C-alpha positions as CSV (number, residue, x, y, z in Angstrom):
1,X,5.5,17.4,7.7
2,X,4.5,20.0,10.2
3,X,1.4,20.9,12.1
4,X,-0.5,21.0,15.3
5,X,-2.1,18.5,17.6
6,X,-5.6,19.0,18.9
7,X,-5.7,16.5,21.8
8,X,-9.3,17.3,22.7
9,X,-10.5,16.0,19.4
10,X,-7.7,13.3,19.0
11,X,-6.8,14.8,15.6
12,X,-3.5,16.2,14.4
13,X,-3.2,18.3,11.3
14,X,0.0,18.3,9.2
15,X,1.2,19.8,5.9
16,X,2.9,17.3,3.6
17,X,6.4,18.6,2.6
18,X,7.6,15.8,0.3
19,X,6.4,13.7,-2.6
20,X,7.1,10.3,-1.0
21,X,3.4,9.4,-1.1
22,X,2.4,11.3,-4.3
23,X,2.7,8.4,-6.8
24,X,3.4,4.7,-6.9
25,X,7.0,3.7,-7.8
26,X,7.3,1.0,-10.4
27,X,9.0,-1.3,-7.8
28,X,6.0,-0.8,-5.4
29,X,3.1,-1.3,-7.9
30,X,2.7,-5.0,-7.2
31,X,2.1,-4.3,-3.5
32,X,-0.4,-1.5,-4.1
33,X,-2.8,-3.0,-6.7
34,X,-6.1,-1.1,-6.3
35,X,-4.7,1.4,-3.9
36,X,-5.2,4.9,-5.2
37,X,-5.2,7.2,-2.1
38,X,-1.9,8.9,-2.7
39,X,-1.0,12.1,-0.8
40,X,0.7,15.0,-2.5
41,X,3.1,17.7,-1.4
42,X,1.2,20.6,0.2
43,X,-1.9,18.5,1.0
44,X,-3.0,18.7,4.6
45,X,-3.5,15.4,6.4
46,X,-5.7,14.8,9.4
47,X,-4.4,12.1,11.7
48,X,-6.4,10.3,14.4
49,X,-4.1,10.1,17.4
50,X,-6.4,7.7,19.3
51,X,-5.4,4.5,17.5
52,X,-4.4,1.1,18.9
53,X,-1.9,-1.2,17.3
54,X,-4.6,-3.9,16.7
55,X,-6.6,-1.3,14.7
56,X,-3.8,-0.6,12.3
57,X,-3.7,-2.7,9.1
58,X,-1.4,-3.2,6.1
59,X,-2.0,-0.4,3.6
60,X,-3.1,2.1,6.3
61,X,-1.3,5.4,6.1
62,X,0.3,6.5,9.4
63,X,2.2,9.4,10.7
64,X,5.2,8.6,12.8
65,X,8.2,10.2,14.4
66,X,11.8,9.0,13.7
67,X,13.1,11.3,16.5
68,X,14.0,14.1,14.0
69,X,10.9,14.5,11.9
70,X,7.4,13.3,11.3
71,X,7.0,10.9,8.4
72,X,3.7,10.0,6.6
73,X,4.0,6.5,5.0
74,X,2.0,3.4,4.3
75,X,2.2,0.3,6.5
76,X,3.6,-2.7,4.5
77,X,3.8,-5.2,7.4
78,X,3.2,-5.6,11.1
79,X,4.8,-8.1,13.5
80,X,5.7,-8.7,17.1
81,X,9.4,-8.6,17.7
82,X,11.4,-11.2,19.6
83,X,11.4,-8.9,22.6
84,X,7.6,-8.7,22.5
85,X,7.5,-5.2,21.1
86,X,4.8,-4.2,18.6
87,X,6.5,-3.3,15.3
88,X,5.6,-2.0,11.9
89,X,7.4,-1.6,8.6
90,X,6.4,1.4,6.4
91,X,7.2,2.7,3.0
92,X,6.4,5.8,0.9
93,X,4.4,4.9,-2.2
94,X,7.0,6.7,-4.4
95,X,10.0,5.1,-2.6
96,X,11.9,2.0,-3.9
97,X,12.6,0.6,-0.4
98,X,10.9,0.0,2.9
99,X,11.7,2.1,5.9
100,X,13.3,0.2,8.7
101,X,11.1,-1.5,11.3
102,X,9.6,1.0,13.8
103,X,8.1,0.5,17.2
104,X,4.4,1.2,17.6
105,X,5.3,3.7,20.2
106,X,6.7,6.0,17.4
107,X,3.3,6.1,15.7
108,X,1.6,9.4,16.1
109,X,-1.6,8.2,14.4
110,X,-3.5,7.0,11.4
111,X,-4.3,9.3,8.5
112,X,-8.1,9.6,8.3
113,X,-8.5,12.4,5.8
114,X,-6.6,14.5,3.2
115,X,-7.4,18.1,2.2
116,X,-5.7,18.7,-1.1
117,X,-3.5,21.7,-1.7
118,X,-4.5,23.6,1.5
119,X,-0.8,23.4,2.7
120,X,0.0,26.3,0.4
121,X,-2.3,28.5,2.3
122,X,-1.2,27.2,5.7
123,X,2.5,27.6,4.9
124,X,1.9,31.2,3.6
125,X,0.0,32.2,6.7
126,X,2.7,30.8,9.0
127,X,5.5,32.6,7.1
128,X,6.9,35.8,8.6
């Protein structure tokens, strides 16, 4: 995922570069009954960067940083760690396993809109 942050508006745009949210893996179908807002490679996501931990819910799609890259996955659980830290567990809809627990501080924001296929144009315009 790549993109720009527009702090004045509290919105970050990113181009999706993988298919981890493009379909529901068989092992994940039970958890996502009735959920049909998958995100596809080359879609552009708009992420609200002004979101509190208490506003995030299971099944929300979030953008977070693992220190090396930004990842767009769905929240599968929330909890407070033994050390009092606010934690989330996420998973790509197309993935067979959950991501490890991540601290709320790694959350960039909540995905609030998806613009299909615009990433092709954005990627082309950014290429040398």
